[in-house]
Phi, psi and omega in degrees: 000315180297317179296323179297319179296317181295320179297318179295322177295322178297317180297316179297320179296320181297317179297320180292321182294332180294334182265359181279146174284126184298337179291339181264008186300323183290343180268358183294137178270211178293141176279166178299322180295317180297317178296320180297317180295319178298315180297321179296317180297316179299317178299318179294321180294316179297316178299322179293320179296313180297320179294320178297319177297321179295319179295320178296316180298317178297320179294322178296318178297313180296319179293324178295315178297320179294323180293321177299314180295322180293322178293319177300313179294321180296322178298317178292320179298317179298315182296322177295322184282325188240355179068025180206159176279138178303135182093336186258352189279156175270150176050051183298331182293334180270354184242329183251129180300141174056035181265098179230173177061228183297334177295326186268059175235123183293139168272186180258004174054039178262008175086008177201163177287140184290322188275152173280157177293144179086003179287149173303132189270150168225165181289335188270357184271157180301327181293343175263317178294339172311309183288320181297319182287325174296321180290317180296327178280002179062038180259326175232161175243181177080008179224144176269123183294339181235035183300138175257001182240139175274097186200151174296140183074005172237285179274336183228149182284152173287143174259118188306326181293324178168145174072216182224186181238138168246167181220154177183171178256129180247126187279357179108156180086233185259134179281143178284186178060028169091343181270108188265127174256175177297150184299332183267016179303126182286154175291153177161180176270127184238144165267147182228124177283143182202152172269330186232118182291335185260018177236137181292150178303137182085354179269175180301135175069013179265342183289137187249340191229155168281159177304324179295316177297315180299317179299315185292323177292315177302315181293328180289322185264324192227233189250001179075010180247136187286344186240014178221160174086201184267349175242124185236136181253131179225160181237191181294156181302127174083349181232016185299325184295316184266335188267333183231304186226141176268123184274071178272077185301137002273354180252126180252155178230153173288145180278069189291346175287341178280137183254353181288160177277085191239006187240143160252152168239140175249125187237114184282127180245356179207000000 
């Protein structure tokens, strides 16, 4: 089809050129064929860029889902090896090789992380030593076991889709710090996507994902719904309905028409 269009343009150009005055030949601009070829090249370039962006986005979603599963498996591996949850154990320096700095902070050994998911992070909390102890035990990468800085790719792992990951224990029901989940949310250990480690979930600058990204990650791991299952989507305080998820009770949907970075996702790993 493309070759046929080009042939017709060539024929049309030839007919037009027969009627041109040869004295004006030097003033002739781009021919129809040249313009057509340029437009085709531009179209191919735009199509290639858009396809490349789609491939990158798909890879980020797949890598994010894989990281959640890897963290879940790593937590179980650590517990099997040391008989304690990372971050919650006593005397980590005598049990984990090369455990110094932030890694060497005692937990309270109550069988769960003290902090809720989405809490503002500090270096001394169990939700931070969780990552350091997994790294010191050589179970996960991308984190420094003795980091002195509160930062993504140092104290906390990068989340491939955007931002970083926090972790915490949620007792069920409604999450504090402004990010509201469904009333029947089960208790458990959750990962939380975030742009800012030092901002509470639902606060300014804490949202890490667009609704479309949140939906695709949820759909990859769970059921694609923001208020059910093991992956839950929440938005900023007061704007969750329009900015992240539409509360179409009893079934909710992500607000995928919105393009802003307005969503956190909470992913239960235990």
